[in-house]
N, CA, C and O atoms as CSV, one atom per row, in Angstrom:
chain,resi,resn,atom,element,x,y,z
A,1,MET,N,N,-33.634,34.291,20.374
A,1,MET,CA,C,-33.016,34.519,19.410
A,1,MET,C,C,-31.662,33.326,19.481
A,1,MET,O,O,-30.929,32.835,18.622
A,2,ARG,N,N,-31.778,33.188,20.866
A,2,ARG,CA,C,-30.493,32.251,21.155
A,2,ARG,C,C,-30.772,30.848,20.715
A,2,ARG,O,O,-29.881,30.237,20.125
A,3,LYS,N,N,-31.977,30.259,20.959
A,3,LYS,CA,C,-32.162,29.154,20.504
A,3,LYS,C,C,-32.138,29.177,18.654
A,3,LYS,O,O,-31.888,28.220,17.921
A,4,PHE,N,N,-32.337,29.991,18.421
A,4,PHE,CA,C,-32.314,30.143,16.491
A,4,PHE,C,C,-30.666,29.647,16.487
A,4,PHE,O,O,-30.361,28.622,15.878
A,5,TRP,N,N,-29.690,30.407,17.173
A,5,TRP,CA,C,-28.178,30.316,16.996
A,5,TRP,C,C,-28.068,28.955,17.168
A,5,TRP,O,O,-27.692,28.245,16.235
A,6,ILE,N,N,-28.294,28.596,18.032
A,6,ILE,CA,C,-28.017,27.101,18.397
A,6,ILE,C,C,-28.585,26.027,17.171
A,6,ILE,O,O,-27.894,25.219,16.551
A,7,ALA,N,N,-29.888,26.246,17.037
A,7,ALA,CA,C,-30.353,25.233,15.933
A,7,ALA,C,C,-29.611,25.603,14.330
A,7,ALA,O,O,-29.459,24.725,13.480
A,8,ALA,N,N,-29.291,26.733,14.168
A,8,ALA,CA,C,-28.099,26.943,13.278
A,8,ALA,C,C,-26.805,26.224,13.070
A,8,ALA,O,O,-26.343,25.656,12.080
A,9,LEU,N,N,-26.282,26.435,14.465
A,9,LEU,CA,C,-25.018,25.727,14.369
A,9,LEU,C,C,-25.388,24.338,14.418
A,9,LEU,O,O,-24.757,23.677,13.593
A,10,CYS,N,N,-26.120,23.743,15.041
A,10,CYS,CA,C,-26.618,21.768,14.708
A,10,CYS,C,C,-26.577,21.587,13.491
A,10,CYS,O,O,-25.875,20.685,13.033
A,11,VAL,N,N,-27.373,22.463,12.630
A,11,VAL,CA,C,-27.569,22.611,11.310
A,11,VAL,C,C,-26.286,22.473,10.416
A,11,VAL,O,O,-26.308,21.481,9.688
A,12,VAL,N,N,-25.195,23.252,10.327
A,12,VAL,CA,C,-24.086,23.387,9.891
A,12,VAL,C,C,-22.883,22.256,10.159
A,12,VAL,O,O,-22.101,21.758,9.349
A,13,LEU,N,N,-23.034,22.022,11.687
A,13,LEU,CA,C,-22.274,20.908,11.912
A,13,LEU,C,C,-22.716,19.768,11.591
A,13,LEU,O,O,-21.862,18.899,11.414
A,14,GLY,N,N,-23.888,19.466,11.446
A,14,GLY,CA,C,-24.573,18.510,11.103
A,14,GLY,C,C,-24.048,18.069,9.452
A,14,GLY,O,O,-23.609,16.958,9.156
A,15,GLY,N,N,-24.197,19.099,8.605
A,15,GLY,CA,C,-23.955,19.165,6.957
A,15,GLY,C,C,-22.443,18.930,7.182
A,15,GLY,O,O,-22.101,18.370,6.140
A,16,CYS,N,N,-21.576,19.024,7.806
A,16,CYS,CA,C,-20.394,18.654,7.619
A,16,CYS,C,C,-20.065,17.094,7.770
A,16,CYS,O,O,-19.175,16.520,7.142
A,17,ALA,N,N,-20.942,16.488,8.720
A,17,ALA,CA,C,-21.060,15.183,9.091
A,17,ALA,C,C,-21.233,14.392,7.773
A,17,ALA,O,O,-20.541,13.464,7.354
A,18,VAL,N,N,-22.412,15.025,7.171
A,18,VAL,CA,C,-22.624,14.265,6.058
A,18,VAL,C,C,-22.001,14.463,5.106
A,18,VAL,O,O,-21.756,13.363,4.612
A,19,GLN,N,N,-21.500,15.384,4.416
A,19,GLN,CA,C,-20.202,15.709,3.234
A,19,GLN,C,C,-19.356,14.610,3.848
A,19,GLN,O,O,-19.212,13.727,3.002
A,20,ARG,N,N,-18.507,14.202,5.408
A,20,ARG,CA,C,-17.548,13.400,5.539
A,20,ARG,C,C,-18.273,11.877,4.779
A,20,ARG,O,O,-17.615,11.138,4.047
A,21,ALA,N,N,-19.480,11.679,5.083
A,21,ALA,CA,C,-19.851,10.558,5.128
A,21,ALA,C,C,-20.328,10.421,3.795
A,21,ALA,O,O,-20.952,9.380,3.591
A,22,GLU,N,N,-20.176,11.338,2.663
A,22,GLU,CA,C,-20.242,11.416,1.418
A,22,GLU,C,C,-19.190,10.672,0.764
A,22,GLU,O,O,-19.289,9.774,-0.072
A,23,ILE,N,N,-17.655,11.458,1.544
A,23,ILE,CA,C,-16.404,11.383,0.897
A,23,ILE,C,C,-16.018,10.108,1.043
A,23,ILE,O,O,-15.406,9.503,0.163
A,24,ALA,N,N,-16.420,9.493,2.415
A,24,ALA,CA,C,-16.404,8.081,2.659
A,24,ALA,C,C,-16.564,7.124,1.408
A,24,ALA,O,O,-15.754,6.494,0.729
A,25,GLN,N,N,-18.238,7.305,1.373
A,25,GLN,CA,C,-18.749,6.390,0.823
A,25,GLN,C,C,-18.461,6.278,-0.941
A,25,GLN,O,O,-18.878,5.376,-1.667
A,26,ASP,N,N,-17.456,7.719,-1.448
A,26,ASP,CA,C,-17.117,8.072,-2.723
A,26,ASP,C,C,-16.060,7.154,-2.699
A,26,ASP,O,O,-15.980,6.463,-3.714
A,27,ALA,N,N,-14.972,6.891,-1.560
A,27,ALA,CA,C,-13.367,6.281,-1.779
A,27,ALA,C,C,-13.849,4.765,-1.948
A,27,ALA,O,O,-13.389,3.974,-2.771
A,28,ARG,N,N,-14.745,4.537,-1.125
A,28,ARG,CA,C,-15.251,2.517,-2.006
A,28,ARG,C,C,-15.251,2.519,-2.996
A,28,ARG,O,O,-14.790,1.430,-3.337
A,29,ALA,N,N,-15.538,3.199,-3.993
A,29,ALA,CA,C,-15.611,3.479,-5.447
A,29,ALA,C,C,-14.401,3.805,-6.162
A,29,ALA,O,O,-14.030,2.990,-7.006
A,30,GLN,N,N,-13.758,4.789,-5.989
A,30,GLN,CA,C,-12.915,5.555,-6.508
A,30,GLN,C,C,-11.312,5.346,-6.088
A,30,GLN,O,O,-10.376,5.721,-6.794
A,31,MET,N,N,-11.181,4.665,-4.781
A,31,MET,CA,C,-10.049,3.935,-4.689
A,31,MET,C,C,-9.958,2.766,-5.371
A,31,MET,O,O,-8.839,2.492,-5.807
A,32,VAL,N,N,-11.263,1.645,-5.673
A,32,VAL,CA,C,-10.451,0.218,-6.153
A,32,VAL,C,C,-9.985,0.681,-7.830
A,32,VAL,O,O,-10.578,1.350,-8.675
A,33,GLY,N,N,-8.723,0.018,-7.837
A,33,GLY,CA,C,-8.005,0.165,-9.214
A,33,GLY,C,C,-6.889,0.902,-8.957
A,33,GLY,O,O,-5.942,0.791,-9.735
A,34,MET,N,N,-6.780,1.928,-7.639
A,34,MET,CA,C,-5.550,2.425,-7.161
A,34,MET,C,C,-4.350,1.275,-7.093
A,34,MET,O,O,-4.545,0.105,-6.763
A,35,SER,N,N,-3.263,1.760,-7.414
A,35,SER,CA,C,-1.864,1.128,-7.039
A,35,SER,C,C,-1.465,1.003,-5.549
A,35,SER,O,O,-2.286,1.455,-4.751
A,36,LYS,N,N,-0.597,0.586,-5.167
A,36,LYS,CA,C,0.002,0.669,-3.297
A,36,LYS,C,C,0.730,1.998,-3.527
A,36,LYS,O,O,0.587,2.788,-2.594
A,37,GLU,N,N,1.425,2.398,-4.480
A,37,GLU,CA,C,1.984,3.853,-4.345
A,37,GLU,C,C,1.207,4.932,-4.322
A,37,GLU,O,O,1.550,5.986,-3.787
A,38,GLN,N,N,0.133,4.751,-4.885
A,38,GLN,CA,C,-0.785,6.006,-4.993
A,38,GLN,C,C,-1.701,5.918,-3.599
A,38,GLN,O,O,-2.214,6.954,-3.178
A,39,VAL,N,N,-1.873,4.783,-2.966
A,39,VAL,CA,C,-2.463,4.747,-1.648
A,39,VAL,C,C,-1.686,5.206,-0.636
A,39,VAL,O,O,-2.196,6.004,0.151
A,40,LEU,N,N,-0.081,4.724,-0.430
A,40,LEU,CA,C,0.934,5.396,0.133
A,40,LEU,C,C,0.796,6.923,0.053
A,40,LEU,O,O,0.777,7.631,1.060
A,41,THR,N,N,0.710,7.338,-1.062
A,41,THR,CA,C,0.809,8.682,-1.035
A,41,THR,C,C,-0.402,9.579,-0.553
A,41,THR,O,O,-0.183,10.632,0.046
A,42,CYS,N,N,-2.091,9.001,-0.916
A,42,CYS,CA,C,-3.251,9.712,-0.230
A,42,CYS,C,C,-3.001,9.430,1.198
A,42,CYS,O,O,-3.018,10.348,2.018
A,43,MET,N,N,-2.796,8.351,1.496
A,43,MET,CA,C,-3.200,8.007,3.049
A,43,MET,C,C,-1.766,7.546,3.827
A,43,MET,O,O,-1.841,7.026,4.940
A,44,GLY,N,N,-0.625,7.740,3.259
A,44,GLY,CA,C,0.346,7.263,4.081
A,44,GLY,C,C,0.965,5.804,4.525
A,44,GLY,O,O,0.880,4.788,3.835
A,45,ALA,N,N,1.425,5.871,5.451
A,45,ALA,CA,C,1.772,4.290,5.950
A,45,ALA,C,C,0.838,3.752,6.560
A,45,ALA,O,O,0.481,4.288,7.609
A,46,PRO,N,N,0.151,2.528,6.099
A,46,PRO,CA,C,-0.691,1.768,7.282
A,46,PRO,C,C,0.022,1.436,8.591
A,46,PRO,O,O,1.204,1.186,8.831
A,47,SER,N,N,-1.290,1.525,9.520
A,47,SER,CA,C,-0.709,0.802,10.922
A,47,SER,C,C,-0.251,-0.433,10.932
A,47,SER,O,O,0.784,-0.787,11.495
A,48,THR,N,N,-1.037,-1.166,10.283
A,48,THR,CA,C,-0.609,-2.789,9.868
A,48,THR,C,C,-0.741,-3.389,8.983
A,48,THR,O,O,-1.707,-2.858,8.436
A,49,LYS,N,N,-0.309,-4.527,8.145
A,49,LYS,CA,C,-0.525,-5.169,7.234
A,49,LYS,C,C,-0.512,-6.413,7.256
A,49,LYS,O,O,0.243,-6.868,8.115
A,50,ALA,N,N,-1.172,-7.314,6.513
A,50,ALA,CA,C,-1.417,-8.889,6.347
A,50,ALA,C,C,-1.539,-9.098,4.897
A,50,ALA,O,O,-1.898,-8.328,4.006
A,51,ALA,N,N,-1.153,-10.332,4.873
A,51,ALA,CA,C,-1.035,-11.070,3.714
A,51,ALA,C,C,-1.247,-12.467,3.669
A,51,ALA,O,O,-1.041,-13.195,4.640
A,52,GLU,N,N,-1.683,-12.894,2.488
A,52,GLU,CA,C,-2.211,-14.378,2.489
A,52,GLU,C,C,-2.281,-14.401,0.987
A,52,GLU,O,O,-2.978,-13.565,0.413
A,53,GLY,N,N,-1.514,-15.422,0.225
A,53,GLY,CA,C,-1.314,-15.674,-1.068
A,53,GLY,C,C,-1.127,-14.302,-2.081
A,53,GLY,O,O,-0.083,-13.680,-2.274
A,54,ALA,N,N,-2.069,-14.116,-2.487
A,54,ALA,CA,C,-1.763,-13.072,-3.691
A,54,ALA,C,C,-2.684,-11.616,-3.215
A,54,ALA,O,O,-2.808,-10.607,-3.909
A,55,THR,N,N,-3.199,-11.819,-1.999
A,55,THR,CA,C,-3.990,-10.947,-1.214
A,55,THR,C,C,-3.277,-10.278,-0.453
A,55,THR,O,O,-2.369,-10.882,0.117
A,56,GLU,N,N,-3.416,-9.132,-0.251
A,56,GLU,CA,C,-2.729,-7.979,1.054
A,56,GLU,C,C,-3.975,-6.782,1.781
A,56,GLU,O,O,-4.928,-6.186,1.280
A,57,ALA,N,N,-3.532,-6.810,2.838
A,57,ALA,CA,C,-4.586,-6.064,3.532
A,57,ALA,C,C,-3.834,-5.175,4.218
A,57,ALA,O,O,-2.936,-5.558,4.969
A,58,TRP,N,N,-4.195,-3.570,3.983
A,58,TRP,CA,C,-3.438,-2.702,4.940
A,58,TRP,C,C,-4.340,-2.084,5.775
A,58,TRP,O,O,-5.401,-1.747,5.248
A,59,GLY,N,N,-4.166,-1.820,7.092
A,59,GLY,CA,C,-4.931,-1.393,8.272
A,59,GLY,C,C,-4.908,0.122,8.577
A,59,GLY,O,O,-3.805,0.659,8.474
A,60,TYR,N,N,-5.705,0.706,8.849
A,60,TYR,CA,C,-5.552,2.223,8.798
A,60,TYR,C,C,-6.990,2.740,10.119
A,60,TYR,O,O,-8.198,2.548,10.258
A,61,ALA,N,N,-6.131,3.294,10.669
A,61,ALA,CA,C,-7.354,3.953,11.971
A,61,ALA,C,C,-7.511,5.424,11.585
A,61,ALA,O,O,-6.640,6.155,11.113
A,62,SER,N,N,-9.219,5.826,11.969
A,62,SER,CA,C,-9.257,7.160,11.597
A,62,SER,C,C,-10.634,7.728,12.255
A,62,SER,O,O,-11.507,6.944,12.630
A,63,GLY,N,N,-10.752,8.927,12.356
A,63,GLY,CA,C,-11.607,9.448,13.414
A,63,GLY,C,C,-11.093,10.924,13.949
A,63,GLY,O,O,-10.016,11.375,13.559
A,64,ASN,N,N,-11.832,11.551,14.750
A,64,ASN,CA,C,-11.591,12.849,14.821
A,64,ASN,C,C,-11.536,12.783,16.708
A,64,ASN,O,O,-11.353,13.785,17.399
A,65,GLY,N,N,-11.733,11.424,17.240
A,65,GLY,CA,C,-12.069,11.571,18.956
A,65,GLY,C,C,-13.296,11.685,19.147
A,65,GLY,O,O,-13.568,11.503,20.334
A,66,MET,N,N,-14.299,11.936,18.422
A,66,MET,CA,C,-15.636,12.474,18.808
A,66,MET,C,C,-16.277,11.593,19.873
A,66,MET,O,O,-15.932,10.417,19.986
A,67,ARG,N,N,-17.303,12.198,20.739
A,67,ARG,CA,C,-17.579,11.341,21.651
A,67,ARG,C,C,-19.127,11.583,21.846
A,67,ARG,O,O,-19.296,12.778,22.085
A,68,VAL,N,N,-20.196,10.960,21.833
A,68,VAL,CA,C,-21.381,10.955,21.749
A,68,VAL,C,C,-22.102,10.772,23.153
A,68,VAL,O,O,-22.018,9.638,23.625
A,69,THR,N,N,-22.795,11.716,23.887
A,69,THR,CA,C,-23.349,11.385,25.033
A,69,THR,C,C,-24.908,11.437,25.075
A,69,THR,O,O,-25.478,12.465,24.709
A,70,ASP,N,N,-25.566,10.423,25.482
A,70,ASP,CA,C,-26.796,10.327,25.922
A,70,ASP,C,C,-27.507,10.418,27.275
A,70,ASP,O,O,-27.279,9.447,27.997
A,71,ALA,N,N,-28.219,11.242,27.731
A,71,ALA,CA,C,-28.946,11.159,29.334
A,71,ALA,C,C,-30.213,10.916,29.114
A,71,ALA,O,O,-30.731,11.085,28.010
A,72,SER,N,N,-30.772,10.537,30.040
A,72,SER,CA,C,-32.131,10.570,30.231
A,72,SER,C,C,-32.112,10.569,31.852
A,72,SER,O,O,-31.201,10.173,32.579
A,73,PHE,N,N,-33.607,11.225,32.292
A,73,PHE,CA,C,-33.820,11.241,33.520
A,73,PHE,C,C,-35.130,11.354,34.082
A,73,PHE,O,O,-35.984,12.022,33.499
A,74,ASP,N,N,-35.407,10.681,35.317
A,74,ASP,CA,C,-36.775,10.531,35.462
A,74,ASP,C,C,-36.844,11.074,36.953
A,74,ASP,O,O,-35.825,11.583,37.419
A,75,ARG,N,N,-38.039,10.988,37.753
A,75,ARG,CA,C,-38.133,11.675,38.977
A,75,ARG,C,C,-37.291,10.568,40.281
A,75,ARG,O,O,-37.395,10.628,41.506
A,76,PHE,N,N,-36.597,9.755,39.545
A,76,PHE,CA,C,-35.479,8.782,40.515
A,76,PHE,C,C,-34.297,9.300,40.344
A,76,PHE,O,O,-33.691,9.472,41.402
A,77,GLY,N,N,-33.725,9.624,39.356
A,77,GLY,CA,C,-32.294,9.957,39.101
A,77,GLY,C,C,-32.375,10.092,37.718
A,77,GLY,O,O,-33.372,10.394,37.062
A,78,GLY,N,N,-31.224,9.839,37.317
A,78,GLY,CA,C,-30.802,9.706,35.883
A,78,GLY,C,C,-29.654,8.378,35.331
A,78,GLY,O,O,-29.164,7.519,36.064
A,79,THR,N,N,-29.458,8.518,34.026
A,79,THR,CA,C,-28.356,7.905,33.497
A,79,THR,C,C,-27.731,8.648,32.292
A,79,THR,O,O,-28.250,9.584,31.683
A,80,ALA,N,N,-26.670,8.142,32.078
A,80,ALA,CA,C,-26.061,8.794,31.041
A,80,ALA,C,C,-25.192,7.482,30.240
A,80,ALA,O,O,-24.956,6.463,30.888
A,81,VAL,N,N,-24.838,7.576,29.096
A,81,VAL,CA,C,-24.345,6.773,28.188
A,81,VAL,C,C,-23.405,7.605,27.444
A,81,VAL,O,O,-23.740,8.731,27.077
A,82,SER,N,N,-22.100,7.063,27.166
A,82,SER,CA,C,-21.468,7.930,26.201
A,82,SER,C,C,-20.356,7.004,25.360
A,82,SER,O,O,-19.753,6.137,25.992
A,83,SER,N,N,-20.137,7.154,24.196
A,83,SER,CA,C,-19.849,6.176,23.219
A,83,SER,C,C,-18.584,7.463,22.190
A,83,SER,O,O,-18.606,8.678,21.993
A,84,SER,N,N,-17.561,6.240,21.752
A,84,SER,CA,C,-16.595,7.177,20.905
A,84,SER,C,C,-17.165,6.791,19.508
A,84,SER,O,O,-17.763,5.724,19.370
A,85,ARG,N,N,-17.025,7.458,18.705
A,85,ARG,CA,C,-17.112,7.126,17.276
A,85,ARG,C,C,-15.651,7.120,16.365
A,85,ARG,O,O,-14.999,8.153,16.217
A,86,PHE,N,N,-15.364,6.201,15.956
A,86,PHE,CA,C,-14.212,6.133,15.152
A,86,PHE,C,C,-14.137,5.090,13.911
A,86,PHE,O,O,-15.204,4.509,13.713
A,87,CYS,N,N,-13.194,4.786,13.141
A,87,CYS,CA,C,-13.179,4.058,11.694
A,87,CYS,C,C,-12.093,2.921,11.607
A,87,CYS,O,O,-11.202,3.544,12.184
A,88,ASN,N,N,-11.733,2.163,11.420
A,88,ASN,CA,C,-10.655,0.893,10.859
A,88,ASN,C,C,-11.181,0.615,9.489
A,88,ASN,O,O,-12.231,0.097,9.112
A,89,ILE,N,N,-10.206,1.082,8.884
A,89,ILE,CA,C,-10.326,0.799,7.626
A,89,ILE,C,C,-9.204,-0.206,6.996
A,89,ILE,O,O,-8.075,-0.204,7.485
A,90,ASN,N,N,-9.534,-1.080,5.884
A,90,ASN,CA,C,-9.050,-2.068,5.628
A,90,ASN,C,C,-8.910,-1.792,4.226
A,90,ASN,O,O,-10.020,-1.672,3.707
A,91,ILE,N,N,-7.781,-1.619,3.270
A,91,ILE,CA,C,-7.544,-1.406,2.096
A,91,ILE,C,C,-7.249,-2.882,1.585
A,91,ILE,O,O,-6.147,-3.322,1.913
A,92,VAL,N,N,-7.894,-3.537,0.991
A,92,VAL,CA,C,-7.489,-5.175,0.083
A,92,VAL,C,C,-7.079,-4.728,-1.024
A,92,VAL,O,O,-7.700,-3.992,-1.791
A,93,PHE,N,N,-5.813,-5.239,-1.170
A,93,PHE,CA,C,-4.948,-5.221,-2.495
A,93,PHE,C,C,-5.101,-7.037,-3.616
A,93,PHE,O,O,-5.114,-8.177,-3.152
A,94,GLY,N,N,-5.148,-6.815,-4.385
A,94,GLY,CA,C,-5.302,-8.032,-5.203
A,94,GLY,C,C,-4.049,-7.981,-6.605
A,94,GLY,O,O,-4.327,-7.386,-7.646
A,95,SER,N,N,-3.016,-8.525,-6.452
A,95,SER,CA,C,-2.173,-8.339,-7.672
A,95,SER,C,C,-1.700,-6.840,-7.688
A,95,SER,O,O,-1.529,-6.279,-8.771
A,96,GLY,N,N,-1.485,-6.180,-6.489
A,96,GLY,CA,C,-0.917,-5.050,-6.552
A,96,GLY,C,C,-1.724,-3.721,-6.362
A,96,GLY,O,O,-1.315,-2.645,-5.928
A,97,LEU,N,N,-2.928,-4.056,-6.782
A,97,LEU,CA,C,-4.125,-2.704,-6.652
A,97,LEU,C,C,-5.190,-3.047,-5.986
A,97,LEU,O,O,-5.516,-4.206,-5.729
A,98,VAL,N,N,-5.912,-1.820,-5.609
A,98,VAL,CA,C,-6.706,-1.993,-4.488
A,98,VAL,C,C,-8.341,-2.640,-5.245
A,98,VAL,O,O,-8.982,-2.177,-6.188
A,99,THR,N,N,-8.569,-3.640,-4.531
A,99,THR,CA,C,-9.937,-4.384,-4.871
A,99,THR,C,C,-10.948,-4.197,-4.079
A,99,THR,O,O,-12.058,-4.568,-4.459
A,100,ALA,N,N,-10.815,-3.695,-3.044
A,100,ALA,CA,C,-11.823,-3.250,-1.808
A,100,ALA,C,C,-11.581,-2.485,-0.829
A,100,ALA,O,O,-10.520,-2.630,-0.221
A,101,VAL,N,N,-12.694,-1.290,-0.368
A,101,VAL,CA,C,-12.593,-0.637,0.585
A,101,VAL,C,C,-13.348,-0.873,1.775
A,101,VAL,O,O,-14.507,-0.462,1.814
A,102,ASN,N,N,-12.907,-1.413,2.647
A,102,ASN,CA,C,-14.110,-1.851,3.977
A,102,ASN,C,C,-13.717,-0.870,5.268
A,102,ASN,O,O,-12.642,-0.539,5.768
A,103,TYR,N,N,-14.928,-0.606,5.523
A,103,TYR,CA,C,-14.742,-0.074,7.029
A,103,TYR,C,C,-15.395,-0.939,8.218
A,103,TYR,O,O,-16.250,-1.756,7.874
A,104,SER,N,N,-15.100,-0.847,9.478
A,104,SER,CA,C,-15.759,-1.058,10.495
A,104,SER,C,C,-15.516,-0.510,11.824
A,104,SER,O,O,-14.476,0.139,11.943
A,105,GLY,N,N,-16.405,-0.664,13.041
A,105,GLY,CA,C,-16.192,0.637,14.066
A,105,GLY,C,C,-17.818,1.131,14.071
A,105,GLY,O,O,-18.693,0.749,13.294
A,106,PRO,N,N,-17.931,1.967,15.036
A,106,PRO,CA,C,-18.813,3.022,15.074
A,106,PRO,C,C,-18.405,4.239,14.402
A,106,PRO,O,O,-17.890,5.205,14.966
A,107,THR,N,N,-18.703,4.123,12.970
A,107,THR,CA,C,-18.313,5.156,12.186
A,107,THR,C,C,-19.131,6.334,12.061
A,107,THR,O,O,-18.715,7.356,11.516
A,108,GLY,N,N,-20.426,6.204,12.612
A,108,GLY,CA,C,-21.215,7.625,12.187
A,108,GLY,C,C,-22.504,7.384,12.963
A,108,GLY,O,O,-22.720,6.497,13.788
A,109,GLY,N,N,-23.225,8.239,12.584
A,109,GLY,CA,C,-24.855,8.496,13.027
A,109,GLY,C,C,-25.542,7.696,12.191
A,109,GLY,O,O,-24.905,6.949,11.449
A,110,LEU,N,N,-26.980,7.708,12.161
A,110,LEU,CA,C,-28.076,6.947,11.631
A,110,LEU,C,C,-27.648,7.574,10.404
A,110,LEU,O,O,-26.970,6.786,9.745
A,111,LEU,N,N,-27.808,8.821,9.792
A,111,LEU,CA,C,-27.392,9.542,8.736
A,111,LEU,C,C,-26.099,9.821,7.985
A,111,LEU,O,O,-25.960,10.369,6.891
A,112,THR,N,N,-25.089,9.273,8.894
A,112,THR,CA,C,-23.498,9.638,8.502
A,112,THR,C,C,-22.878,8.374,8.951
A,112,THR,O,O,-21.838,8.407,9.609
A,113,ALA,N,N,-23.411,7.345,8.660
A,113,ALA,CA,C,-22.355,6.164,8.615
A,113,ALA,C,C,-20.953,6.155,7.467
A,113,ALA,O,O,-20.896,6.237,6.240
A,114,GLY,N,N,-20.024,6.031,8.425
A,114,GLY,CA,C,-19.180,6.335,7.357
A,114,GLY,C,C,-17.935,7.630,7.741
A,114,GLY,O,O,-16.768,7.687,7.353
A,115,GLU,N,N,-18.644,8.521,8.576
A,115,GLU,CA,C,-18.120,10.038,8.433
A,115,GLU,C,C,-16.900,9.847,8.921
A,115,GLU,O,O,-16.009,10.482,8.357
A,116,GLN,N,N,-16.447,8.802,10.262
A,116,GLN,CA,C,-15.260,8.940,10.819
A,116,GLN,C,C,-13.998,8.586,10.089
A,116,GLN,O,O,-12.869,8.840,10.510
A,117,CYS,N,N,-14.326,7.880,8.776
A,117,CYS,CA,C,-13.173,6.883,7.868
A,117,CYS,C,C,-13.061,8.079,6.965
A,117,CYS,O,O,-12.472,7.739,5.939
A,118,ALA,N,N,-13.417,9.418,6.949
A,118,ALA,CA,C,-13.503,10.487,5.602
A,118,ALA,C,C,-11.823,10.817,6.162
A,118,ALA,O,O,-10.837,10.835,5.425
A,119,TYR,N,N,-11.828,10.971,7.101
A,119,TYR,CA,C,-10.291,12.006,7.591
A,119,TYR,C,C,-9.303,11.081,7.480
A,119,TYR,O,O,-8.232,11.621,7.754
A,120,ALA,N,N,-9.158,9.817,7.176
A,120,ALA,CA,C,-8.138,8.782,6.194
A,120,ALA,C,C,-8.125,9.141,4.883
A,120,ALA,O,O,-7.174,9.634,4.278
A,121,VAL,N,N,-9.140,8.896,4.485
A,121,VAL,CA,C,-9.627,8.648,3.195
A,121,VAL,C,C,-9.580,10.354,2.246
A,121,VAL,O,O,-9.482,10.583,1.040
A,122,ASN,N,N,-9.656,10.943,3.001
A,122,ASN,CA,C,-10.172,12.247,2.173
A,122,ASN,C,C,-9.079,12.912,0.917
A,122,ASN,O,O,-9.545,13.632,0.034
A,123,ALA,N,N,-7.964,12.654,0.957
A,123,ALA,CA,C,-6.713,12.931,0.183
A,123,ALA,C,C,-7.241,11.936,-0.883
A,123,ALA,O,O,-7.378,12.481,-1.979
A,124,CYS,N,N,-7.527,10.807,-0.859
A,124,CYS,CA,C,-7.711,10.035,-1.954
A,124,CYS,C,C,-8.803,10.199,-3.092
A,124,CYS,O,O,-8.785,9.659,-4.198
A,125,VAL,N,N,-9.877,11.168,-2.516
A,125,VAL,CA,C,-11.091,10.994,-3.230
A,125,VAL,C,C,-10.863,12.373,-4.200
A,125,VAL,O,O,-10.066,13.281,-3.964
A,126,THR,N,N,-11.664,12.286,-5.201
A,126,THR,CA,C,-11.981,13.518,-6.172
A,126,THR,C,C,-13.419,14.201,-5.775
A,126,THR,O,O,-14.509,13.706,-6.059
A,127,LYS,N,N,-13.231,15.355,-5.109
A,127,LYS,CA,C,-14.509,15.970,-4.891
A,127,LYS,C,C,-15.580,16.249,-5.841
A,127,LYS,O,O,-15.307,16.713,-6.948
A,128,ARG,N,N,-16.936,15.968,-5.444
A,128,ARG,CA,C,-17.749,16.227,-6.160
A,128,ARG,C,C,-17.898,17.691,-6.964
A,128,ARG,O,O,-18.838,17.877,-7.738
């Protein structure tokens, strides 16, 4: 019975990560065309800004501090590797409107790419 509840918890938590990945993917399309004012309203002030000519980029950091640990053991001992997941978001503007939303960093797992980005863009996206 205990194994059942552990498996059920994993499915529920995994489902949340998939939903966040979908939100991050939707933001890439839905945010294109937004004004700077709209981005400020839904994401807040950027942590970095850069401009070159008519192009401007705003940078945001996103994530929940999730750490992923993998361990393996054999008859001689074991090893463990730990890594953090996070997302760096660049919102690119041309003529005052969003032209691209770019993500970088270890943003999620194999099936949940971008899920760490959803924390910052969630308020900018219309839910399905």
